[in-house]
Backbone as CSV, one residue per row, in Angstrom:
resi,resn,N_x,N_y,N_z,CA_x,CA_y,CA_z,C_x,C_y,C_z
1,MET,156.643,26.860,43.398,155.787,26.758,44.561,156.267,27.782,45.583
2,ASP,155.394,28.630,46.046,155.748,29.681,46.991,155.328,29.260,48.390
3,ILE,156.275,28.686,49.118,155.986,28.195,50.463,156.962,28.849,51.424
4,ASP,156.447,29.353,52.535,157.280,30.084,53.485,158.155,29.167,54.322
5,MET,159.364,29.657,54.599,160.264,29.012,55.536,160.976,30.125,56.277
6,VAL,161.338,29.874,57.488,162.064,30.862,58.259,163.535,30.475,58.253
7,THR,164.385,31.381,57.833,165.822,31.188,57.900,166.352,32.056,59.013
8,LEU,167.204,31.488,59.832,167.756,32.230,60.961,169.132,32.766,60.617
9,PHE,169.352,34.006,60.975,170.671,34.608,60.873,171.014,35.130,62.260
10,TYR,172.248,34.920,62.657,172.686,35.400,63.963,173.661,36.548,63.742
11,VAL,173.395,37.645,64.401,174.284,38.803,64.333,174.549,39.282,65.752
12,THR,175.635,40.010,65.905,175.964,40.556,67.213,175.770,42.062,67.172
13,ILE,174.942,42.539,68.090,174.679,43.972,68.216,174.970,44.346,69.656
14,ASN,175.878,45.312,69.833,176.277,45.733,71.188,176.639,44.543,72.074
15,LYS,177.447,43.635,71.524,177.943,42.452,72.238,176.843,41.468,72.632
16,LYS,175.680,41.590,72.048,174.587,40.644,72.297,174.246,39.935,70.996
17,ARG,174.048,38.634,71.104,173.672,37.848,69.932,172.180,38.016,69.686
18,VAL,171.830,38.395,68.478,170.448,38.633,68.100,170.100,37.685,66.956
19,THR,168.919,37.110,67.024,168.445,36.222,65.969,167.516,37.002,65.057
20,ILE,167.797,36.929,63.772,166.945,37.579,62.774,166.300,36.473,61.947
21,MET,164.974,36.524,61.821,164.264,35.520,61.045,163.767,36.141,59.739
22,ILE,164.036,35.451,58.659,163.607,35.919,57.345,162.841,34.780,56.673
23,ASN,161.671,35.081,56.134,160.888,34.068,55.437,161.511,33.774,54.075
24,THR,161.785,32.515,53.832,162.313,32.075,52.547,161.591,30.785,52.179
25,PRO,161.536,30.440,50.892,160.828,29.204,50.507,161.489,27.960,51.111
26,ARG,160.660,27.042,51.584,161.178,25.759,52.076,161.461,24.856,50.884
27,PRO,162.565,24.137,50.934,162.854,23.198,49.834,161.782,22.099,49.772
28,ILE,161.470,21.677,48.578,160.448,20.651,48.389,160.836,19.351,49.098
29,GLU,162.144,19.068,49.175,162.594,17.859,49.872,162.192,17.903,51.345
30,ASP,162.306,19.073,51.965,161.909,19.221,53.367,160.405,19.018,53.529
31,LEU,159.636,19.581,52.611,158.184,19.433,52.679,157.773,17.979,52.461
32,ALA,158.465,17.292,51.569,158.160,15.876,51.332,158.452,15.049,52.577
33,MET,159.565,15.324,53.230,159.890,14.600,54.464,158.893,14.962,55.572
34,ALA,158.514,16.229,55.639,157.531,16.661,56.639,156.195,15.954,56.394
35,TYR,155.810,15.855,55.142,154.575,15.150,54.790,154.645,13.691,55.255
36,SER,155.792,13.053,55.046,155.983,11.669,55.502,155.844,11.560,57.014
37,VAL,156.380,12.542,57.720,156.293,12.543,59.183,154.833,12.602,59.626
38,ILE,154.042,13.462,58.982,152.627,13.596,59.336,151.884,12.293,59.039
39,ILE,152.165,11.692,57.888,151.530,10.417,57.521,151.877,9.345,58.561
40,CYS,153.165,9.240,58.893,153.609,8.223,59.871,152.989,8.461,61.244
41,GLU,152.879,9.711,61.638,152.301,10.025,62.946,150.827,9.625,62.991
42,PHE,150.101,9.883,61.905,148.699,9.484,61.874,148.571,7.961,61.884
43,GLU,149.408,7.277,61.119,149.363,5.810,61.106,149.654,5.251,62.497
44,ALA,150.592,5.865,63.219,150.902,5.425,64.583,149.717,5.691,65.513
45,LEU,149.067,6.836,65.348,147.870,7.138,66.137,146.802,6.077,65.886
46,GLU,146.624,5.730,64.631,145.629,4.723,64.261,145.942,3.360,64.893
47,ARG,147.225,2.974,64.884,147.614,1.708,65.522,147.340,1.747,67.031
48,CYS,147.674,2.867,67.670,147.417,3.012,69.112,145.919,2.937,69.402
49,PHE,145.131,3.581,68.562,143.676,3.578,68.721,143.135,2.148,68.670
50,LYS,143.562,1.389,67.664,143.088,0.008,67.503,143.579,-0.877,68.642
51,LEU,144.830,-0.705,69.045,145.368,-1.505,70.138,144.654,-1.195,71.453
52,HIS,144.347,0.068,71.676,143.634,0.457,72.890,142.265,-0.226,72.949
53,LYS,141.572,-0.244,71.832,140.264,-0.916,71.761,140.413,-2.413,72.071
54,LYS,141.422,-3.038,71.471,141.661,-4.466,71.671,141.966,-4.758,73.142
55,LEU,142.825,-3.947,73.752,143.173,-4.158,75.156,141.960,-3.994,76.067
56,GLN,141.088,-3.038,75.737,139.877,-2.864,76.541,138.962,-4.080,76.442
57,GLN,138.872,-4.664,75.257,138.052,-5.875,75.086,138.647,-7.042,75.871
58,GLU,139.963,-7.183,75.829,140.629,-8.255,76.573,140.408,-8.085,78.079
59,TYR,140.417,-6.841,78.535,140.233,-6.555,79.965,138.876,-7.060,80.458
60,LYS,137.869,-6.920,79.624,136.504,-7.283,80.018,136.337,-8.764,80.345
61,VAL,137.160,-9.618,79.781,136.999,-11.058,80.006,137.935,-11.615,81.081
62,LEU,138.805,-10.792,81.610,139.722,-11.260,82.657,138.976,-11.427,83.975
63,THR,139.387,-12.431,84.747,138.658,-12.723,85.977,139.443,-12.429,87.248
64,THR,140.762,-12.534,87.221,141.510,-12.310,88.460,141.955,-10.857,88.577
65,ALA,142.105,-10.416,89.794,142.523,-9.032,90.051,143.919,-8.769,89.495
66,ASP,144.809,-9.754,89.618,146.180,-9.571,89.104,146.178,-9.402,87.587
67,GLU,145.401,-10.230,86.904,145.311,-10.126,85.436,144.731,-8.760,85.032
68,ARG,143.702,-8.347,85.730,143.048,-7.072,85.412,144.004,-5.906,85.670
69,GLN,144.759,-5.984,86.752,145.694,-4.902,87.065,146.786,-4.808,85.990
70,GLU,147.320,-5.935,85.582,148.357,-5.954,84.536,147.802,-5.412,83.221
71,LYS,146.600,-5.837,82.872,145.978,-5.365,81.622,145.693,-3.868,81.700
72,GLN,145.278,-3.381,82.882,145.007,-1.948,83.040,146.280,-1.131,82.824
73,LEU,147.415,-1.641,83.265,148.691,-0.953,83.027,148.987,-0.872,81.523
74,GLU,148.724,-1.950,80.814,148.906,-1.946,79.357,147.972,-0.938,78.699
75,ILE,146.732,-0.903,79.153,145.751,0.045,78.620,146.217,1.477,78.868
76,ASN,146.690,1.742,80.071,147.161,3.093,80.408,148.357,3.499,79.550
77,ASP,149.312,2.581,79.351,150.477,2.886,78.519,150.062,3.165,77.069
78,CYS,149.159,2.354,76.570,148.667,2.541,75.202,147.933,3.872,75.074
79,LEU,147.131,4.201,76.075,146.404,5.468,76.058,147.368,6.653,76.074
80,THR,148.439,6.544,76.837,149.435,7.617,76.866,150.049,7.817,75.488
81,LEU,150.423,6.730,74.829,150.975,6.840,73.471,149.961,7.462,72.515
82,PHE,148.721,7.023,72.617,147.662,7.582,71.782,147.559,9.098,72.001
83,CYS,147.563,9.512,73.264,147.408,10.935,73.596,148.601,11.776,73.129
84,VAL,149.805,11.235,73.223,150.989,11.968,72.751,150.896,12.175,71.244
85,ARG,150.519,11.147,70.537,150.395,11.277,69.070,149.248,12.207,68.703
86,ALA,148.151,12.123,69.450,147.028,13.035,69.219,147.474,14.481,69.441
87,ARG,148.220,14.699,70.489,148.724,16.046,70.801,149.583,16.584,69.646
88,ASN,150.486,15.754,69.134,151.337,16.179,68.021,150.513,16.578,66.801
89,LEU,149.541,15.758,66.469,148.733,16.021,65.274,147.804,17.219,65.468
90,ILE,147.198,17.334,66.633,146.315,18.480,66.883,147.116,19.778,66.831
91,ALA,148.306,19.769,67.413,149.153,20.975,67.376,149.540,21.328,65.938
92,PHE,149.714,20.312,65.092,150.022,20.563,63.681,148.799,21.105,62.943
93,PHE,147.643,20.480,63.137,146.446,20.877,62.416,145.832,22.176,62.924
94,ASN,146.092,22.521,64.155,145.486,23.706,64.767,146.567,24.502,65.507
95,PRO,147.460,25.134,64.757,148.599,25.814,65.375,148.183,27.096,66.104
96,THR,147.964,26.977,67.409,147.535,28.149,68.180,148.626,28.672,69.084
97,GLY,149.592,27.837,69.408,150.641,28.246,70.339,151.870,28.768,69.622
98,LYS,152.924,28.923,70.400,154.191,29.375,69.850,154.814,28.251,69.043
99,THR,155.419,28.621,67.938,156.153,27.637,67.151,157.596,28.106,67.030
100,LYS,158.464,27.146,66.845,159.882,27.426,66.645,160.174,27.281,65.155
101,PRO,161.250,27.884,64.683,161.542,27.835,63.244,161.667,26.426,62.662
102,ASP,162.060,25.449,63.482,162.201,24.105,62.935,160.955,23.242,63.122
103,ASP,159.872,23.796,63.676,158.621,23.057,63.814,157.965,22.888,62.445
104,ILE,157.408,21.717,62.225,156.625,21.473,61.012,155.226,22.012,61.277
105,THR,154.773,22.931,60.437,153.462,23.553,60.639,152.661,23.547,59.340
106,LEU,151.369,23.769,59.484,150.510,23.896,58.295,150.964,25.043,57.407
107,LYS,151.481,26.091,58.025,151.930,27.256,57.265,153.018,26.877,56.259
108,ASP,153.822,25.864,56.614,154.858,25.403,55.680,154.249,24.982,54.344
109,PHE,153.030,24.464,54.397,152.343,23.975,53.201,151.357,25.002,52.636
110,ASN,151.356,26.195,53.215,150.394,27.241,52.825,148.948,26.754,52.951
111,ILE,148.678,26.041,54.033,147.333,25.541,54.291,146.806,26.226,55.540
112,ASN,145.589,26.706,55.450,144.913,27.337,56.574,144.130,26.272,57.335
113,PRO,144.141,26.310,58.679,143.367,25.313,59.440,141.896,25.234,59.030
114,ASP,141.330,26.335,58.550,139.926,26.320,58.116,139.702,25.354,56.952
115,GLN,140.727,25.130,56.145,140.613,24.214,55.017,140.509,22.754,55.469
116,LEU,140.859,22.488,56.717,140.902,21.111,57.213,139.693,20.739,58.052
117,ASN,138.721,21.639,58.121,137.538,21.339,58.930,137.915,21.110,60.389
118,VAL,138.873,21.891,60.881,139.342,21.746,62.252,138.204,22.056,63.210
119,ASP,137.948,21.144,64.112,136.860,21.279,65.071,137.216,22.291,66.152
120,GLU,136.214,23.021,66.640,136.432,24.015,67.691,136.947,23.388,68.977
121,SER,136.656,22.125,69.194,137.076,21.466,70.438,138.571,21.148,70.454
122,PHE,139.270,21.333,69.331,140.714,21.077,69.291,141.464,21.883,70.341
123,ASN,141.097,23.153,70.511,141.801,24.000,71.484,141.690,23.442,72.892
124,ASP,140.468,23.109,73.328,140.276,22.560,74.666,140.973,21.212,74.819
125,LEU,140.894,20.413,73.784,141.530,19.100,73.827,143.048,19.241,73.916
126,LEU,143.612,20.168,73.163,145.059,20.382,73.202,145.505,20.841,74.589
127,ILE,144.752,21.722,75.195,145.072,22.177,76.554,145.041,20.988,77.515
128,ARG,144.011,20.156,77.402,143.911,18.989,78.281,145.074,18.023,78.052
129,LEU,145.442,17.813,76.796,146.566,16.930,76.498,147.867,17.475,77.088
130,HIS,148.055,18.779,76.968,149.249,19.400,77.562,149.259,19.184,79.069
131,LYS,148.125,19.461,79.706,148.036,19.412,81.168,148.112,17.998,81.738
132,GLU,147.428,17.055,81.091,147.292,15.733,81.696,148.230,14.675,81.139
133,VAL,148.872,14.960,80.010,149.739,13.946,79.422,151.181,14.427,79.317
134,ALA,151.372,15.646,78.862,152.713,16.099,78.523,153.484,16.741,79.668
135,HIS,152.811,17.153,80.697,153.489,17.859,81.782,153.003,17.335,83.134
136,PHE,153.862,17.452,84.137,153.432,17.153,85.497,152.649,18.354,86.005
137,THR,151.374,18.121,86.301,150.538,19.197,86.832,149.686,18.641,87.963
138,TYR,149.181,19.536,88.804,148.294,19.100,89.885,146.949,18.647,89.350
139,LYS,146.535,19.245,88.222,145.278,18.805,87.616,145.379,17.343,87.185
140,ARG,146.560,16.951,86.729,146.777,15.592,86.252,146.621,14.558,87.362
141,ILE,146.991,14.904,88.583,146.977,13.910,89.653,145.660,13.855,90.423
142,LYS,144.767,14.783,90.157,143.476,14.773,90.858,142.509,13.823,90.162
143,TYR,141.771,13.109,90.964,140.784,12.178,90.420,139.402,12.767,90.593
144,TYR,138.872,13.299,89.531,137.520,13.829,89.585,136.856,13.594,88.238
145,GLY,135.570,13.689,88.234,134.677,13.426,87.124,135.223,13.170,85.741
146,ASP,135.710,14.164,85.076,135.989,14.074,83.648,137.402,13.567,83.357
147,ARG,137.731,12.389,83.850,139.057,11.815,83.627,139.054,10.819,82.471
148,ILE,137.911,10.524,81.943,137.809,9.550,80.858,138.204,10.234,79.550
149,TRP,138.996,9.521,78.739,139.372,10.005,77.419,138.449,9.350,76.397
150,ASN,137.755,10.151,75.635,136.886,9.619,74.590,137.740,9.423,73.330
151,THR,138.416,8.285,73.276,139.341,8.039,72.163,138.616,7.968,70.821
152,ASP,137.385,7.491,70.812,136.615,7.453,69.558,136.449,8.858,68.994
153,ASN,136.049,9.779,69.846,135.836,11.160,69.419,137.153,11.824,69.006
154,ILE,138.187,11.628,69.809,139.496,12.234,69.498,140.005,11.720,68.162
155,TYR,139.949,10.407,67.976,140.408,9.815,66.721,139.608,10.345,65.537
156,SER,138.310,10.409,65.690,137.441,10.888,64.617,137.755,12.333,64.230
157,LEU,137.945,13.184,65.236,138.271,14.592,64.960,139.577,14.712,64.190
158,ILE,140.599,13.988,64.645,141.908,14.065,63.996,141.852,13.448,62.608
159,ALA,141.157,12.324,62.470,141.059,11.664,61.169,140.420,12.579,60.128
160,THR,139.410,13.315,60.531,138.752,14.250,59.603,139.744,15.283,59.092
161,SER,140.485,15.901,59.998,141.470,16.908,59.586,142.590,16.278,58.765
162,PHE,143.024,15.084,59.171,144.091,14.396,58.448,143.674,14.112,57.005
163,TYR,142.480,13.593,56.811,142.042,13.269,55.458,141.884,14.520,54.598
164,HIS,141.414,15.613,55.177,141.354,16.872,54.423,142.769,17.316,54.034
165,PHE,143.711,17.228,54.974,145.112,17.591,54.704,145.672,16.734,53.574
166,LYS,145.458,15.439,53.659,145.989,14.518,52.657,145.400,14.802,51.275
167,ILE,144.116,15.086,51.209,143.475,15.400,49.925,144.057,16.680,49.334
168,ILE,144.268,17.695,50.167,144.857,18.955,49.681,146.245,18.699,49.114
169,ILE,147.054,17.927,49.830,148.412,17.637,49.347,148.349,16.852,48.039
170,LEU,147.538,15.808,48.006,147.471,14.957,46.810,146.934,15.691,45.587
171,THR,146.005,16.624,45.787,145.412,17.316,44.644,146.124,18.624,44.292
172,SER,146.585,19.360,45.290,147.188,20.668,45.030,148.709,20.645,44.997
173,MET,149.308,19.658,45.646,150.767,19.577,45.727,151.237,18.148,45.486
174,PRO,150.853,17.544,44.361,151.190,16.136,44.142,152.692,15.872,44.103
175,GLU,153.478,16.883,43.745,154.928,16.682,43.701,155.492,16.409,45.107
176,ILE,154.865,16.970,46.129,155.293,16.708,47.509,154.981,15.259,47.877
177,ALA,153.769,14.815,47.542,153.371,13.439,47.843,154.245,12.445,47.079
178,SER,154.527,12.719,45.810,155.353,11.813,44.994,156.772,11.730,45.535
179,LEU,157.357,12.870,45.819,158.723,12.881,46.347,158.776,12.219,47.721
180,SER,157.726,12.385,48.497,157.648,11.746,49.801,157.745,10.222,49.662
181,LEU,157.035,9.669,48.686,157.086,8.219,48.451,158.483,7.778,48.039
182,VAL,159.117,8.545,47.165,160.476,8.215,46.712,161.447,8.253,47.889
183,LEU,161.372,9.312,48.683,162.264,9.437,49.835,162.008,8.331,50.848
184,ASP,160.743,7.974,51.051,160.413,6.866,51.959,161.026,5.555,51.479
185,MET,160.943,5.298,50.160,161.526,4.074,49.613,163.045,4.069,49.775
186,MET,163.664,5.222,49.553,165.112,5.318,49.727,165.497,5.052,51.182
187,MET,164.758,5.652,52.119,165.055,5.460,53.543,164.812,4.011,53.955
188,SER,163.769,3.400,53.417,163.476,2.001,53.752,164.612,1.087,53.300
189,SER,165.150,1.354,52.113,166.242,0.507,51.624,167.511,0.727,52.449
190,ILE,167.738,1.930,52.912,168.904,2.199,53.756,168.738,1.500,55.103
191,TRP,167.534,1.573,55.691,167.292,0.969,56.997,167.336,-0.550,56.950
192,SER,166.965,-1.126,55.800,166.922,-2.582,55.718,168.308,-3.193,55.487
193,GLU,169.280,-2.375,55.149,170.637,-2.901,54.920,171.357,-3.205,56.203
């Protein structure tokens, strides 16, 4: 399997440390663990999505202001978790920014974002997630029109790309998926001890 990985070498030139990056194949064990990370992140996004829906339904039947305020805080916390996980997955499925050598990317799997049916709105959504969730910005603190998060749409967009990714791995790289399951079982037995 010919999959790119960046190996870093540090050398000193004129008393300055210089980093040299060389593409080398990533070990299948790393790809299997990376695949597990992507699967777990999507499952966590899905749990946040469902919990957010449930909390919104519970909010609708509350009658006192104190109950509603407490429930709104829970909804906001859940939405933040949902948005952080969405940001991670969108950045993986649509790598437009700078990446570091240890970042898990689609390129590690030799998959092009076009193969995943990545929606054009991913770029705008990623920018909004960066601005309003991941960083302190003035845009984040202003209350104006478009502050609502359409979690249904966000989830649907990510789910589409996720399922395309999973199908590609299962059909084109089944050894990664198989090893991922084995490594997951090994880690589960270690954690349960």
